[in-house]
N, C-alpha and C positions, 0 to 999 in steps of 0.2 A: 907537103901534106903527109901525114903518117899513113901507113899502108897496113891493111889486114887482109888475110886470105882465109876463106873458108871452103874447105873441100867436104863435101857431104855426099853420101851414097843415096840416090833416089830423089826424085821430085817430090815436093810437097803436094799430096793428092787431095787432102781434105781442105775445104774452103776456109774454115776457121784458122787452120795452121798457116796457110798462105797469107791470110789477112794479117794475122799477128806477125809473122815473119817480115812482111813488107813494111809494116808500121815501124819495126825497129831497124830495118835496113835503111829506110828513108832517114831516120834520125841518125844512124851511124854515118851515112855518107855526107852529112854536113861537116863532119870533123876528120873523116878518114876516106882514103881511096880504098874502097871494099871490093875485092875480087872474089866472087862466088863461083866455085867450080862444082857442077853437079855430075857425079859419076853414075853411069847406068847401073841399075840394080843387077845383080848376078842372076843367072837362069834359075828361075823358081823350080825347075824340074830336077835340079841338082841336089844331092844331099847337102846339108848345111855347111859342112867343112869345105866341100868343093866350091860352093857358092861363095863362101867367105873368102877363099883363096882367089877366086876369080875377081871379086871386088877389090880385094887387096892389091892384085897385080895392076888394076886400072888406077888405083890411088897412087901407087909408087910410081907408075908411068907419068902421072900428072905433076908429081913433085918437081921443083926446080931448086938449083943451088941457093937461091935467095930465100927459100922457105925454111923457117925455124919451126919444125913440125911439133905440134902439141896434139897428142892423141886424147880424144875424149873417151874415157873409159871408167866404168863404175869402180874399178880397183885403183884409180889414180888418186893423186893428192887433192884434198878438198880445201877450199879457201872461203874465208868471209869475203864479202864484196870489197872490203878495205884491203884485205891481203891480195885479192886478185888484181886490183889496180896497182898495187906496189909490185906484184909479180910481172906485170906487163911493162912497167916503166922502162927497165933496161932494154927490153926487146924493141920498144918504140924509138929509143935513143940511138940504136945501132942502124945507121943509114944503109948498111950493106944487107941486112936481114930483115924479114918481115914475119911476124907471128902468123903461122898457118895452122889453123885449128881443123882437126880432121874428126868428122863424125861418121861412124860406120852405119851399116845397114841393120836389118832385123837381127843379124847374128854378130853384130859388133865388128871388131877390127881383127884382121889376120895377124899372125905373128910376125910376118914380113913387114907390115905397116908399123906394128909396135916397135920393131927393130929400128926403124927409121926415125923415131921420136926422140927429140931431146928432153921432152917432158910428157908426163901423162897426168891428166887432170880429170877429176870427177866433179860433176855438178851437184852430186848428192850421194849419200850412201845407198839411196834407192835407185832402182832402175827406172828409166823413162823410155817411152817409145822414141825412136830417132827423131820423128817430126817434132815432138815436144822439146827434146833436147836441143834441137837447132833454135827454137824460139827462145828458150831459156839462155842459151849462150849469147844470142844476139842482145838480149835485154841486159845481160851482165856486161858485155863489152861496152854497151851505151852507158850503163851505170859507172863502170870503171872510169870512162872518160870524164863523166860528170864529177865523180869524186876528184879526179886529178885537176880539174879546171875550177872546182869549188862551186859549181852550179847548184841550184836548190833541188834538183831531181832527187839526189840522195840525201835523205834526212838522218 
């Protein structure tokens, strides 16, 4: 079974984001072994750069040699859904690596985390709250699998 890992800063706090994320995670787990690692938010009393660095250190500590890190960042490469499925194919074909999508917190990702990434990807040219970004990523992963399998989910 193919494997995907998602590392995300902070728990989903709002009910509608939790419900939407669970919906797509349930669908994803039919085709993938999904590992979701939630990183504790940085100390809110810290200045943004320090908070970002604190979260970044936690993310880096959570990475394993099997993780092919893909940072989710508004400055990253944008894909159509078809292009995204093609982008994922070689990652899924490598039995020694698994795609590991990293979603930062309120202040994004630290330079340390970005330095560990093999790829940087944007969901859009627009900025999303990290809770929404997580749901959109889960849906696009599900859609990419549907495209590759030729199922009717993607029209």
